[in-house]
N, C-alpha and C positions, 0 to 999 in steps of 0.2 A: 943917620937916616932921619928923614923928616917925620913929623907927626902924622901927616896925611898918608904917607906911605905905610906907616905901621897900621893905621886904621884899615886901610884897604887889604892889607895882608890878613889881619884878624878876621875881616868880613869874609874873605875867601875861605879861610880855614873853617869858620863857623858854617858857611854854606856847604863846604865839602863834608863836614861831620854830619850835617843834617841830611845830606844826600845819602851818605852811607847808612844812616839810621833808617831812612825811608826804603832803601834797597833791602836791608836786612829784614825789615818788617814785611815787605812785599814777598821776600823769599819764604819767610815763615808762613805767611798766608797761603802761598802757593803749596808749600809742603803739607799744611793742614788740609787744604782742599784735595790734594792728591790722596792723603790718608783717608779722608772722608769717602772719596770715590772708591778707594780700595776696599774699605769696610763695607760700603754699600754693595759693591760688586760681589764681595765674599758672601755677604748675607743673602744676596739674591741667588747666588749659585747654590748656597746651602739650602735655601728654601726650595729652589728648583729640584735639587737632588732629593729632598724629602718628598716633594710632590710626585716626582717621577717614581721613587721607590714605593710610595703608597699606591700609585696606580698599578705598578708591577705586582705588588702583593695582592691587590684586589683582583687583578686578572688571574693570578695563580689560585687564589681562593675560590674564584668562580669556576675555574677549570677543575680544581680538585673536587668541588662540590658536584659538578656535572659528572666527573669520573666516578665519584662515590655513588651517586644516584644510579648511574648506568651499571655499576657493579652490583648494587642491591637489586636492580631489576633483573640482571642476568642471574644472580643467585636465586631470586624468587622464581624465575622461569625454570632454572635447572632443578630447583627443589620440587616444583610441580611436576616436571617431567620424571624426576626420580620416583615420586610417589606413584605416578601412573605406571611406570615400568615395574615398580615394586608390586602394585596390585596385580598386574598381569603375570608377573613371575610367581607370585603366591598362588594364583589360580592354576598356573601351569604345574607348579610343584605339587599342589594338592591332587590334581589329576594324575600326575606321574607317580605319586606315592600309591595311589590306587592300583596303577599298573604294576608297580613293584610288588605289592601284596599279591596280585594275581600271579606274577611270575614265581612267587614263593610257594604256590600251591593253593591259594585261596580262589574260590570260584568268583565269577563276576557278580553273582547274586550276593555273596557275602561281602565283597569289596564295595559294591555300589548300592547294596540293598538298603542301607540306612540313609537318611536324608542329611548326610554330613555336608554335601556339596550341592546345593540347589543349582539347577541349570540356569543359563543366562536368561531364559524366558520367564523364570520365576515359577515354573510348574512344580507342583507337589507330586512326588513319586510314591507309589504304594510301598508300605512297609513290609519287610520280609516276615514270614511266619516261622513258627517253631520248627526246629530240626534237630538232628542228632548231635551237632557240634556248634560251638560259638567261636569261630575264629576271630583273632584280634584284628583291629584296624589301626594302621599307622596314620595318624592325623597330624597335620601341621597346626599346632596350637596358636602360635603367635609369630609374627615377624616384625622386628624393629629395625628401623633404618636411621643411620646417623647422617645428618646433612654435612658434617665436617669432613669425615673421611669416607662417606658413602659406603660403609660396610653394612652388611646385613647379618643379623643373628637370628637363626631359626631354631626354635625348640621343638623337637619332635617327640611326641609321646608314643612310645612303642607299647605293644601288647595292651592296647586300650580297648576294653570290651564295650561295644556299642550298646549293649543291653544294661550297662551299669547305671547306677543312680546319678553319675556325673553328667549324663546327657539329660536335656529337658525331656519331659514326658512325651511331648509331641515328636521328638526326634529319637526316641529310644527304640532300639531294635527289639523285636520279640524273640522268644527262645527258639523259634524254628527258622529254617532257612530255605525251604523249597520255593520255587518261583510260582507266581500266580498263573492261573490257567491262561489268561489273556496276554501273557508276556510273549513278545515276538521271538520266535526261535531262529537261531542262525543255522544255516545248513552246515553240517559237519562233513569235512573232507578228510577222512583218516588216511587215505592212500597217498596224500600229498605231503611232502616233508614240511616241517615247521618253518624252515628257512625260505620256503618258496613264496615269491610274491604272488604267483598265480593262486596259491592256496589261500593267501590273505584276501585277494580279490574275490575268490570264490566264496569266502566267508561272508561277504556282503558289506563289510565295513572297512576291512584292511587296517585295523588298529590292533596291534599286539605289542606286548613288551619286547624290548630289544633281545632279551634272553630267548623269547620264543622265535624271533626272526632268525636268530643265530643257531637255532636247533639245540639249545642247552636244556630244554625241558622235555619230558616224555610226551608221547602222543596223548596219554590219558589227561595230563594237565592241560595240553593244548585244547583237547576236546572240551574240557571243563571250562576253559577260558572263553571259547567261542560258543558255548552252549546256549546262553540266553542272556538278556539284559533287560533292565527296566526302560520304559520309554523316557526319553529326555536325558539319559545318562551318556549317550554316545557323543553329545556335543562337547562335554568336558573332556572326554577321552580324545576326541579329534583335536581339541585345542592343544592338549599336551603333546599329541603326536606332531602337530604342525610346528610347535615350538622346538621340539627336539629335532625335527627335520630342518629347521631354519638355523641351527647352530647353537641353540640354547641347551643342548643336551649336557654340555660340560657345566653350564650354570646350575642345572638341577643337581648334578653331583656335588657341586660346591656348596649348595644349600644343605644337602644331606650331611656333608662333612662338617660344616659349621654347626649343624644341629647336634651331631655326635660329640663334637668338642665341647659345646655348651653343656650338654648333659653330663659329659665326663667331668668338667669343672664343677658342676653342681654337686656331683657325688664325691668329689675329691676331698681328701682330708687336709689338703694344703691350706695354710692361712691365706688370707686375702692378698697380702703383699707378695706372695710367691706364685699366685695364679697368673698365668700368661707368661711366666718366665721361660725363656728358651734354654732348656737344660742341654749341656754340651755332650752328655753321655746318657747311657740307659738308666743310671741310678736315679731313684726318686726317694725323697724323704717320706716317712710315714708319720703323720701327726694324728692325734695331739701328743705333745710331749708330756711326760710324767711330771708330777709336782717337784719343786725344788727340795732336795734332800736336806735334812737338818743335821747339824753338827752339835754334839753335846756342849754345854757352856764351859765345862771344865777343860776342854781341849784348847791349847794355845792356838791362836789364829793370826794371820797377817792383817795388816791395817786395812786392806781393801775388802776383807770378808764381810764387814757390816756397812760398807759405804753404799749409798743408794745407787751410785753409778759404777761401783766396782773399781774405783780409781785408787791406786796406791800413791799416797802423798809422799812417801819416802822415795819412790822411783821418780816422782815428778821433779825432785830437786836435781839440778844439773850436776853431773859428776865432773870432778876435776881430773880424773885419771882412772886407771885400772887398779882395783884394790888388790893389795898383797895380804893374804891371810896369815895370821900367826898360828902357833901350834894348837891352841885351844879351838880356834875357828876351824882349822883343818880337821880336827877330830870330830867336831860337830858335823861337818860336811860328810865325813866318812860314815857316821851313824845314819844320817837321813838318807844318803844315797844307797846304803845297804838295805834299808827298809823299803825304799822305792823299788829296788830290784826284786825283793821278795814279793811285793804286791804285783809287779808286772808278771813274774813267773806264775803266780797263783792265778792271775786273771787269764793268762794265755792258756792255761790248762783247761779252761772252760770253753774254749773256742770249738764250735761244732756247727754243722748245718742245723738250722732251726732256731738257734738262740738269737734273741734280739740284742741289738747294741745297748738298748736301755737296760736289759738284764745284766749285761756286762758292766754297765755303769753302777748298778746297784751292788754288784759284787765288789767292785773297786772301792766304792764308798765304805762298805762294811769292813773291808780289809784295812782301810786307813783308820777307821774308828777303833778297831781292835788294837791298833798300835798307838793309840792316843795321838794320832797325827791328823793334820788337816789336809784334805785334798786341794792342792794349790789351784787347779783350774777353776774351782767353784767360785763363782761371782767375780772372777778376775775380768775386769772390764765388762761385767755382766754376762760372762759365759755361764750358761745355765746348768752345766753338769760337772761331774767330778773327774771325768777322763775324756780325752779326745779319741774318737773312733773314726778313722778315715778308711772308707771302703772303696776299693777299685779305683775309679778316676779321681777320688778325693785326695788332694795332695796333703792337706793338713787341716787341723781344727774342725774336724767333723763332729757334729753334735749327735750324741746317742739318741735314737728314736725307736719307733715300734717296728722297724723293718727287720725281719728275720734274716740271718745269714743263709746263703744258699751254697750248694756244692760248687766249687770253682772260684768263689770269691777270694780276694786277698784283703786283709784288714790290718791297719796300723793302729797299735794301742800306744797312746802317749800318756805316761803316768808321771805325775809330780807330787811329792809330799812336802809338807811344811812341818818340821818338828825341831824343837829346841832352838827356834829362831832362825833356821836355815831351810833352804829348798833343795831337794834332790830330784833331778829331772832325767828321764830316759824314755826311749820308745823303740819299738821294733815292729816289723811287718811280718805277718803270719799267713800261711795258706789256710783256707777253709776246705777241708776234705781234699779231693784231688784237683789240682789246678793245671792249666795248660803249661807247656814248656816255655812259652814266651814269658809268662808271669814268673815262673820259677827262675829263669835266667835274669829277669829284672831284679828280683829280690837278691839273688846271689851276687850280682854285680854291685848293687847298692851296698850290700854288706861288705864286700871286698874293698870298695872305695873308702868306706868308713874306717875299716881296719888299717888300710894303708896310710890314711891321713893321720890317724892316731899314732902309728908307729914312728913317724918322723918327728913328732913333737919333742922339743927339748929347749933348754934355756938358750936364748940368743937367736932362735929361728924366727924369721919374719912370719907374721900371721897369714900373709897372702900365699905362702908356700902350701898351706893346707888346701886351698882351692886348686893350685897347680897340680898337686898330687891326685886329687879327686878327678880332675879332668883327664889326667893321664890314664886313669883306669877306665873311665866312662866313655871317653871320646871314641875309641875304636868300635864300641858297640853302636854308636849312632844315637844314643839316648840324649834327652834334653835335661839340662841341669837347671833347676829353678833358681832364679836370681833374686826374686822378690823377698824371700825369707832367708835368714842367716842363723848361724849359731850365736851364742850370747854368753856373756859372763853370768855367773850365778853364785850366790852365797846367801846373805840375809835378804837380798833383793832377788825377785823372780827373774827379771831380765835387766841386764846392765852391760857396761863395757867389759871386754871388747866385743865388737861385732865380727863374727867369723864368716867370711864369704866362702862359698863352696865351688866357685867356678874359677877357671884359670885366667891369667892376664890382669888380675885386679891390682890396683895401686893402693890397697888398704895399708895404712901406716902402722907401725908398732912392731915390737918384737916380744917374744915370750920371756917371762921372768919367773924365777922360783917363787912359789906361793900363789900364783895365779890359778884360778879355777874357771873353766868355761866349758861349753858344750860344742860338740861337732855333730851335726845332724843333716847331712846332705839329703835333698829330695830329688829323686831321679824319675823322669817320665819316659814312657816308651816312645812317645812322639815329641811334639813341640814342648819347649820350656815355658811357653806362654800360659797364662792362667786366667781364670775368671772367678767370680765369687757369687754364690747363691745370695738370695735376698734375706738370709737370716743374719747377715753381717759378720759371719764367721767362716763358713765352709768355703775353702779354696779348692777349685777343681781344674783339671787340665782343659785347655781351650779346645782341644780336638777330641775330648772324651775318652782318650786312651788311659791306661792304668799308670799309677805312680806308686813308688815305694820309698821308704825312709827308715833309717836307723839312727839312733842317737845315744851318745854316751856323755857322761860328765867326767872330765879329766882334771887332774892336778899336775902342774909342772913342778918337778922335783929337781934337786941338784944333779941327779944322774940321768934324768930323762922325764918320763911321764908315768903317772899312776892313774889307772882307770878306777874312779871311785864307785861307779855303778856296775862293776864286774860281778859275775855270779858268785855265790858263796863258794868258799874253798872246798874242793872235793878231795877225796882220798886218792892215793896214788893208783889204786886199782881202778877206780872210776875214771881217772885221767887216762890210763892206758886204754880203757874201753872207749873213751871219747875219741882217742886218736884213731882207733880202728874204725869207728863209725863216722869219722870226719870225712872220709872219702865218699861215703854214701849220703852225705848231708844234702847235696843238691838233688839227688834222686829222690830222697825222702820228701823234700819240699815239693817236688813235682807231683809225687804220688799222694801227698797229703796224709801220710801215716802219722799217727800219734797225736791227733787232735782230740782224742777222748780225754776224759778226766785223768790226770796224772801230772806229776811234777815236771821231770825232765824227759823230753822226747826228742827224736831226731829233728822234728820240725821246729821245736822251740830252740834247739841249738843253732839252727840256721839263723834265727832271729836275734840271738844274743850278741852282745858286743864281743870284744877281744877277750875271751874268757880267762879272767885271772891274769892277763898278761901285764907285766911291768917292763917297759922297754927302757933299758939303761944305756945312756950315751948313744942313742940311735943316730945313725948318720943319714 
C-alpha cells in the first residue's frame, strides 16, 4: 500500500472518530436538556399542586368560618328564644302554683293576697290583713336553664309563710286574711257543679284549677276559690290558664316534678357522686357511713391492711399455678375457716327487722377482734367495712350503711377472717322476718346448687364441671347465673388461682388435685344474669332490680373426695337427728322467717348454712 493511501485512510478514521464524538456529545446535551425539561415540568407541577391545594384549603377555611359564624348566630338566637320561653314558662308556673294552692283548699285571698307575683302592668295590690290562719304559699324560687342540654331545674319552696322575715317588708303578708271591702266579689253559683263550664262562665272569669273543673273538690272549696280576688291578679291567672289550655299543662307538671327531684336530692344523704344515678331497684343506700373501725396493733394483719390503696403486693405477683397446701397449711386453713363459721353464725343470729347493716358490721368486727383475727374485707382494695352485706337486689360486695332492715328483706352476709397467716371465707343468704315465697325458693335453689356442686368435687374432676352441675340445678327454675364473679383459690392469699366459674358450658382448663383449697359461691338472680354497679365502686346489683341470693363455702380436695372447711361445728347425734326432722321444714321456715331473733342455730340459719358437716368421699 502506498503512503498516500495510508494517509487518506487515517484521515478518514480520524474524521469518523471525531464525528462519533460530536454525535455522543450532541446526544448527551439532548439528554441533559430533556432532564432539565422534566425537572422543570415536575417542579412546575409540584408548585401548581401546592398552589391549588392552598386555594382549596383557603376555600375550606372560609367555608368553615362561615359555618361556624352561622352556627354561633343560630345558637345565640336559640339561646335568646330559650330565655324568652323560660321567662314565659316561669310566669306560667308561678300562676299555676297559685292555682294549685287554691285547689288544695287555700282561698284566693291567701293565694294571691301577697305581692309575690306583680301583674304585667306593674300595679301594686293591697296587702291582706290579719286573719285566723296563715296558710302556706308554694313559690317558685328560682329557675336555671342550661344552654347545652336545655334542661330546666326549678326549686320549689313549699310551706313558705308569706308573713315570715324571709320576705322583704314591703312584700310581707300581715297576720290577717279577710279581703278588703273594695275587693270585687265574684257571684257564687252553688247550684251548678264544679265541672260545669257554664258555672265557670257564670263566675265571671272562667279560671279554676283543673281539680275544680273535674269536680274533685267540694262546693265549699269552690265557693272559697271563686269568692273574691284582688284587682290585677286575674291577669296572671288567665295567663296560666291560657298556657295550660295551649298544651303547656304537661310542661308545668314537668317543672313541678323537676322541683321535687331537686328538693329530694338536696335533702338526700347520698354523696355527690351517687346523686343522679339511676338505681335499678328500690333499694337505696343511707349515708353517711360510719368511721373506719380500728384493729388493735397486736393482731396479725395482711399486707394490704395498711396500704393507702388497699393493694396486696403478694397477690399482685403473677402466679405460676395452683398452690398445693401441705399438712401444716391445711391445718391453718381449718382453724381460720372454723373461726369464720363461728363469726357468721353469731352475726346471723342478730338479723331482725330494724337492725342496720352498719350495726351488723360492728358486731362482725368485734367478733373478729375477740378471736384475735383480722376482718379480711377491711381496706382490701379500699373496701371500707369488715363484712359485705348484700340486701335484696344487691348481688355482692354491699357496703354496710345506716339503712335498717325491713320485714321481707333478704340479706347475704359475706364473712372472711385472716388468722395465723391464712384467710377463711364463706357467706350465706338469710331472710329478714317473713319473706315471700319467690325469695324463699330463690334461696333454697341457690343453696341446693351450691351443695350439689360441692358434692361432686374430687381429685381429677375438671373445674368446669362445677358450673355444669350448678346450671343443671338452676336452669329449670329460669334463674340467671352471674358470670362476672367467680369462686377463687384461697390460703395465705385472699384471692388466687383457680377461678371457679358457676355457669355451664365453660372451657375453663384445669383439674382438681389433692391439697387444693378454693371456694364455690354461685350468685343466682331471679331475673337476668346481667348486672350494674353503684357509684361506690363496689356494690354489684341486678340490672333488672330483682333479687339475688348467694351461698359460699371454702373446700379442700382430699384423697377420697372433698372436705368442707367452713362447715358448721360438729353437733351431737341427738341434735343431728333433730336437724334431720327439721330439714323437711327448712324451706317453709325460710319463707315464714322464723328464728331471726337472737339465738345460735335456728331453722332459717340452717337454710343458709353450707353442706353441714358433710365430707363426700369418692363422690361420683
